[in-house]
C-alpha positions in Angstrom: -59.0 -33.5 -1.3 -61.2 -36.3 -1.4 -64.7 -35.5 0.2 -67.3 -38.2 1.4 -70.9 -37.0 3.0 -71.6 -38.0 6.3 -75.0 -40.0 5.9 -77.1 -41.7 8.5 -74.1 -42.8 11.0 -72.3 -44.0 7.9 -68.5 -44.3 7.9 -66.6 -40.9 6.5 -63.7 -41.0 4.0 -61.4 -37.7 4.0 -58.2 -37.7 2.5 -55.4 -35.1 0.7 -52.0 -34.9 -0.2 -49.6 -34.8 2.7 -48.0 -31.4 1.7 -51.2 -29.8 1.3 -51.6 -26.4 3.2 -54.3 -26.6 5.7 -54.7 -30.2 5.4 -55.4 -31.3 9.3 -58.3 -28.3 9.4 -59.7 -30.0 6.0 -59.7 -33.4 7.5 -61.5 -32.0 10.5 -64.1 -30.4 8.6 -64.7 -33.7 6.9 -64.9 -36.0 9.9 -66.4 -33.7 12.7 -70.0 -33.6 11.6 -70.0 -37.5 11.7 -69.1 -37.1 15.3 -66.6 -40.3 15.1 -66.0 -42.9 17.8 -62.3 -43.5 16.3 -60.4 -42.4 13.4 -57.8 -44.1 11.6 -55.4 -42.3 9.8 -53.1 -44.1 7.3 -50.3 -41.6 5.7 -47.1 -41.7 3.5 -44.1 -41.8 5.3 -43.4 -38.7 4.3 -46.7 -37.0 6.1 -45.7 -36.4 9.8 -48.3 -39.1 11.0 -47.5 -38.0 14.2 -48.4 -34.4 14.1 -51.6 -35.2 12.1 -52.7 -37.4 14.4 -52.0 -35.1 17.5 -54.0 -32.5 15.1 -56.9 -34.8 14.8 -57.0 -35.6 18.6 -57.4 -32.3 19.7 -60.2 -31.3 17.4 -61.9 -34.5 17.9 -62.3 -34.9 21.6 -63.1 -38.2 22.9 -62.2 -39.7 19.5 -59.8 -42.4 19.4 -57.0 -41.7 16.7 -55.7 -45.0 15.4 -53.0 -44.9 12.4 -49.6 -45.8 10.9 -47.4 -45.3 7.9 -48.2 -47.0 4.8 -46.5 -48.1 1.6 -49.4 -46.5 0.1 -52.9 -45.4 0.0 -56.2 -45.4 -1.1 -59.6 -43.8 -0.6 -62.6 -45.1 -2.5 -60.6 -44.6 -5.7 -57.2 -45.2 -7.1 -54.0 -46.0 -5.3 -52.1 -42.9 -4.4 -48.7 -42.1 -3.0 -47.9 -39.3 -0.3 -51.1 -38.9 0.9 -53.1 -39.4 4.0 -56.3 -40.9 4.2 -58.6 -40.8 7.2 -61.5 -43.1 8.2 -64.0 -42.1 10.7 -66.6 -44.4 12.6 -69.2 -42.4 13.9 -70.2 -42.8 17.4 -73.8 -43.1 16.6 -73.1 -46.6 15.0 -69.6 -47.8 16.4 -68.0 -48.2 19.8 -64.2 -48.5 20.2 -61.4 -49.3 22.3 -57.6 -49.7 21.6 -54.7 -50.5 23.6 -50.7 -50.9 22.4 -48.7 -54.2 22.3 -45.2 -52.8 22.9 -42.1 -54.5 22.7 -42.5 -56.9 20.0 -38.9 -57.6 20.0 -39.0 -58.3 23.8 -41.9 -61.2 22.6 -44.0 -60.2 25.7 -46.8 -62.8 25.0 -47.8 -62.9 28.7 -48.1 -59.5 29.0 -50.0 -58.9 25.6 -52.1 -61.5 26.7 -52.8 -59.8 30.4 -53.7 -56.3 28.2 -56.0 -58.1 26.0 -58.0 -60.0 28.2 -58.3 -56.9 30.2 -59.4 -55.0 27.4 -62.0 -57.7 26.5 -63.4 -57.7 30.1 -63.9 -53.9 30.1 -65.3 -54.1 26.7 -68.8 -55.8 27.3 -70.3 -56.9 24.4 -74.0 -56.0 23.2 -75.7 -58.9 21.6 -77.6 -56.8 19.3 -74.2 -55.3 17.2 -71.5 -56.7 15.5 -68.1 -57.0 17.1 -64.7 -57.2 15.3 -60.9 -56.5 16.0 -58.4 -54.5 13.9 -54.8 -55.0 14.1 -52.0 -52.8 12.7 -48.0 -54.0 13.6 -44.9 -52.5 12.7 -44.0 -54.0 9.6 -40.6 -54.2 10.0 -40.6 -55.9 13.4 -40.7 -59.4 11.8 -43.2 -60.4 15.0 -46.3 -60.5 12.6 -46.9 -64.5 13.2 -46.6 -64.3 16.6 -48.9 -61.1 17.4 -51.3 -62.5 15.4 -51.6 -65.7 16.8 -51.7 -64.3 20.3 -54.9 -62.0 19.7 -56.6 -65.0 18.0 -55.8 -67.2 20.9 -57.4 -64.4 23.4 -60.2 -63.0 20.7 -62.3 -66.3 21.1 -63.6 -66.3 17.0 -63.7 -62.6 17.0 -63.4 -61.8 13.3 -59.7 -59.8 13.5 -58.3 -58.4 10.2 -55.1 -56.0 10.1 -52.0 -55.0 8.6 -47.9 -54.3 8.7 -47.2 -50.6 8.6 -45.2 -49.5 5.8 -42.3 -47.2 4.6 -43.0 -46.9 0.7 -40.2 -49.3 -0.8 -37.5 -48.3 1.6 -38.2 -50.8 4.2 -36.6 -48.2 6.8 -38.7 -47.0 9.5 -42.4 -47.4 10.0 -44.8 -45.4 12.5 -47.4 -46.6 14.5 -49.8 -43.8 16.5 -52.6 -43.9 19.1 -54.0 -40.9 20.6 -51.3 -38.8 19.9 -48.6 -41.1 20.8 -46.6 -43.0 18.4 -43.8 -45.9 18.8 -42.0 -48.4 16.3 -41.7 -52.1 17.3 -45.3 -52.3 18.6 -48.6 -53.3 17.5 -52.4 -51.7 18.0 -55.1 -53.7 18.6 -58.3 -52.2 18.1 -61.7 -53.5 19.3 -64.9 -52.3 17.8 -68.6 -53.2 17.8 -71.2 -51.5 15.2 -74.8 -52.1 14.3 -73.7 -52.6 10.3 -73.4 -56.0 9.5 -69.8 -56.9 8.9 -68.4 -59.4 6.1 -64.8 -60.5 5.9 -63.4 -59.9 1.9 -60.3 -61.9 1.4 -58.9 -62.2 -1.8 -55.4 -63.4 -3.7 -55.0 -64.1 -7.4 -52.3 -66.6 -7.7 -52.4 -70.5 -7.8 -49.8 -73.1 -7.4 -47.7 -73.8 -10.8 -46.0 -76.9 -11.2 -42.7 -75.6 -10.2 -41.4 -76.4 -6.9 -38.1 -76.0 -4.5 -37.1 -76.7 -1.0 -35.4 -74.1 1.3 -32.4 -76.2 2.0 -30.7 -73.1 4.4 -32.7 -70.4 6.0 -32.3 -67.9 9.4 -35.8 -68.1 10.5 -35.4 -65.3 13.1 -34.1 -62.7 9.9 -37.1 -64.5 7.6 -33.9 -64.9 5.2 -33.3 -67.7 2.7 -29.4 -68.5 2.0 -30.4 -71.6 -0.6 -33.2 -73.1 -2.6 -32.4 -76.3 -4.1 -28.8 -76.6 -2.6 -28.1 -73.3 -4.5 -27.9 -69.6 -3.6 -31.5 -68.5 -3.2 -31.2 -65.3 -5.5 -29.9 -67.3 -8.2 -31.8 -70.1 -8.2 -34.9 -68.1 -7.8 -33.9 -66.3 -10.8 -33.3 -69.2 -12.7 -36.8 -70.5 -11.8 -38.4 -67.4 -13.2 -36.2 -67.1 -15.8 -34.7 -63.9 -15.5 -31.4 -63.1 -14.3 -30.6 -61.9 -10.9 -30.1 -58.0 -11.7 -33.8 -58.4 -12.8 -35.0 -59.3 -9.0 -36.9 -56.2 -8.0 -40.1 -55.7 -6.3 -42.2 -56.1 -9.4 -40.6 -59.3 -10.3 -41.1 -60.4 -6.7 -45.0 -59.4 -7.1 -45.4 -61.4 -10.3 -43.6 -64.5 -8.9 -44.5 -65.3 -5.6 -43.4 -68.2 -3.5 -46.5 -70.4 -2.3 -46.4 -72.4 1.1 -49.3 -75.1 1.6 -50.9 -75.0 5.3 -53.7 -76.8 6.3 -54.7 -77.8 2.8 -54.5 -73.8 1.8 -51.7 -72.0 -0.1 -50.2 -68.7 1.4 -48.0 -66.5 -0.3 -44.4 -66.0 1.2 -43.8 -62.8 -0.3 -39.9 -61.7 -1.1 -38.9 -58.3 0.0 -35.3 -58.0 -1.3 -32.2 -59.7 -2.7 -29.2 -59.5 0.3 -25.7 -58.3 -0.9 -25.0 -62.1 0.0 -27.1 -63.5 -2.6 -30.1 -64.4 -0.2 -33.7 -63.5 0.1 -35.4 -62.1 2.4 -38.6 -62.7 2.9 -42.0 -60.5 4.3 -43.5 -63.5 6.4 -41.6 -66.5 8.2 -39.3 -69.4 6.7 -37.6 -72.5 7.9 -35.1 -74.8 6.3 -36.6 -77.9 4.7 -40.1 -76.0 4.0 -41.3 -76.8 0.5 -42.6 -74.0 -1.9 -44.2 -73.9 -4.9 -44.0 -71.0 -7.6 -47.0 -69.1 -7.7 -49.0 -68.7 -11.2 -51.0 -65.4 -11.6 -54.4 -65.4 -12.3 -56.8 -62.5 -13.8 -56.3 -59.8 -11.5 -59.4 -58.1 -11.3 -62.4 -60.7 -12.6 -62.2 -62.6 -9.8 -62.0 -59.9 -7.3 -64.9 -58.2 -9.0 -67.0 -61.3 -8.6 -66.3 -62.0 -4.8 -67.2 -58.0 -4.0 -71.0 -59.0 -6.1 -71.1 -61.7 -3.8 -71.0 -59.4 -1.0 -74.4 -59.5 1.2 -75.5 -56.2 0.5 -73.9 -53.1 -0.8 -71.1 -51.8 1.3 -71.1 -48.4 2.8 -67.6 -49.1 3.3 -64.9 -51.8 2.9 -61.9 -51.1 5.2 -58.8 -52.7 3.2 -55.2 -53.9 4.1 -53.9 -54.3 0.5 -50.3 -55.7 0.1 -47.8 -53.4 -1.7 -46.9 -56.2 -4.1 -50.8 -56.8 -5.1 -50.5 -53.3 -6.0 -47.1 -53.7 -8.0 -48.5 -56.3 -10.2 -52.0 -54.4 -10.8 -49.9 -51.3 -12.1 -47.8 -53.8 -13.9 -50.3 -55.2 -15.5 -52.1 -51.3 -16.7 -55.0 -52.1 -14.4 -55.0 -48.6 -12.6 -58.3 -47.7 -14.2 -60.0 -50.9 -13.5 -58.8 -50.5 -9.6 -59.9 -46.8 -9.4 -63.5 -48.1 -10.6 -64.0 -51.1 -8.1 -62.7 -49.2 -5.5 -65.2 -46.4 -6.0 -67.9 -48.6 -6.6 -67.5 -50.6 -3.6 -66.2 -47.7 -1.3 -62.8 -49.4 -1.0 -60.3 -47.3 1.7 -56.8 -48.4 3.4 -53.2 -48.5 3.1 -51.0 -50.8 0.9 -49.1 -52.9 3.1 -45.9 -54.8 4.1 -48.1 -58.2 4.9 -51.7 -58.8 6.1 -53.4 -60.7 8.9 -56.9 -62.3 9.0 -57.8 -65.5 11.2 -54.7 -65.7 13.1 -52.4 -65.9 9.9 -50.0 -63.3 8.6 -50.1 -63.7 4.9 -48.6 -61.3 1.7 -50.2 -60.4 -1.9 -53.8 -60.4 -0.5 -56.7 -58.2 -0.5 -57.7 -58.4 3.1 -61.0 -56.5 3.8 -64.1 -55.7 6.2 -67.1 -54.7 4.7 -69.7 -52.8 6.5 -73.0 -53.6 5.4 -76.4 -51.9 6.0 -78.4 -54.5 8.3 -81.7 -54.1 6.4 -80.0 -54.2 2.8 -77.9 -57.2 4.1 -81.4 -59.1 5.7 -83.2 -58.1 2.3 -80.1 -59.8 -0.1 
């Protein structure tokens, strides 16, 4: 069990293995003294997330309990599997509201917008405090782009970050939970206010290479590429990265991402799997005719540490959504100890995702975090 002390209304991070006897009671013992306004729970698919969330809600009356299943977890230390991470945001320094955005396959954009506007209207702002939004989305819904854009259209320049719920590397079933009720094919939008200063931390570790390709046949609604350069997609991708088709696996995808240029920036279009027919299923949107560039990995940790050192003060927490393929690349490079040191030093906690959202955009293989900084320390910096 990871223990984090309660100090001056700071966020509290508690964690444990999902099969640990008495886990909920131990989490409550850590979270309870903070009197949280909200608790976020990120859990291994095997953890029984709904039951854990219900237990936390019963033990923390009036607290919003928000969470999802993950592709991995971390709690101010190294990457974990089979664990549960709970992050408590004390009511002394946070205010929270959360709503469901249901029926993602039904594309109920008008209903989502109405619910979001009603939430914004009842959550009257305090001009002296920071406001932000957090978004959790079913990572198998294939609707992250639409949901992120819808929230961005309603939120009026509010910082909104989030992640796609995961299922390890199985890609079979995800779970989202709000106040003890769970749904799939849904999203949760959380609106927060805090007297901590906040700062977004967005980082990826890829640059475009000279290798370009064009999607010559795709099924956009399935995020499926059938052909690249008029060749079967998996065969052509394997040729371009210099491996046989049989060697295409999550680690190969993590090391050789596809990049798409939009608005002067490159965004990763991560590959999820090879289909039996030789296509490539992606973790974000794709269309026929899109030009793509093969990504080249930069240093995995040095640039990341430089970005963290540039924060406006020491963070009391960096709430983080970190792509599972980024994690696989770090593990393949043997950098687990370096990651554990960095995550501990900068108090980084959250979960490994099937995709990340920020600024109204759905991305892959990106570290998306929100740093909470003590206002006085941030001002002094």
